[in-house]
N, C-alpha and C positions, 0 to 999 in steps of 0.2 A: 687805736692802740698806741700806747706811749712808746717813745723812742727808748731803746734799750742799749746797754753796753756789753760788748764782748771782749774778753781778755785773751790775748795771744802772746806768745813769746817768739819773736823772730830769732833766727839762728844768730848767736854771738852778739846780740844787741840789747840785752836787758828787756825789761817789760814795757809794753806799750798798750794803750787801750784804744780800741776802734769803736766808734759809734755806729750802730746799725739801725736800719729802718725795716718796716714790714711792708711788702708790696704783694700784689696779686699778679702772678706771672703765668700766662697760658693756663688759667683756670686753677692754679694752685697757690696757696700762701707760701711766701718765701722771704727770708731775711737776707738783706744785702747791706754792703757798706754804705753809710750815709755819704752824701756829696758826690755820688757816682753819676756820671753822665750816661745817656743811652749808649753812646759809643763805648764807654768803659765797660758797661754791662755786657755788650755784645762781645767785646774782647775777652772778658772773664769767662764767658760761655763758649769761647773759641768759635764764634760765628763771624763769617765774613760780612761786614756791613753792606757790601755791594750786592749780596745775595739774600738780604733780609728786608721784609716789610715790617715796620713797627707801628702798632696802634697803641697810643698812650691816652688813656681815659676816653676811649671811643673816637679818637681823632688820629688819622694817618699822618705820620711825620714825614716830612721831606728828608732825604738823606743828609742834606747840608745842615739840618738841625740836630743831628745825632750828637755832635761834639759839644753843643751849647746847652742842650736840654738836660737839666739836672733832675734826677728822679727823686720824688718826695715821698714821705711816709704815706701809705694808703693808696698810692698810685696803682692803676690797673693797666698792665701791659699785655699785649698779645704780640707774639713774634711769629712770623711766617717765613720759614727758611726754604728757599728754592733749591732743589737738588736736580742734577742732570741725570739722564738715563737714556736708555735706547731700546 
């Protein structure tokens, strides 16, 4: 699927265009900002990187790769979030 553009207006700053990409996230198609790292995606989803296992295109990523790994159009991600309980 081709890269698309989404227009948004930040408060008090005029118009800016942000490029987006399509990914498959936990079994669902989703559009995210282009150029985003795995770490950036986790932050945008309000997930603690220390409590998440990330599978990118069927490969488990080491946590030290989250900040360097840029998500590309068509990537398939599975996020497993650990939650505590008693």
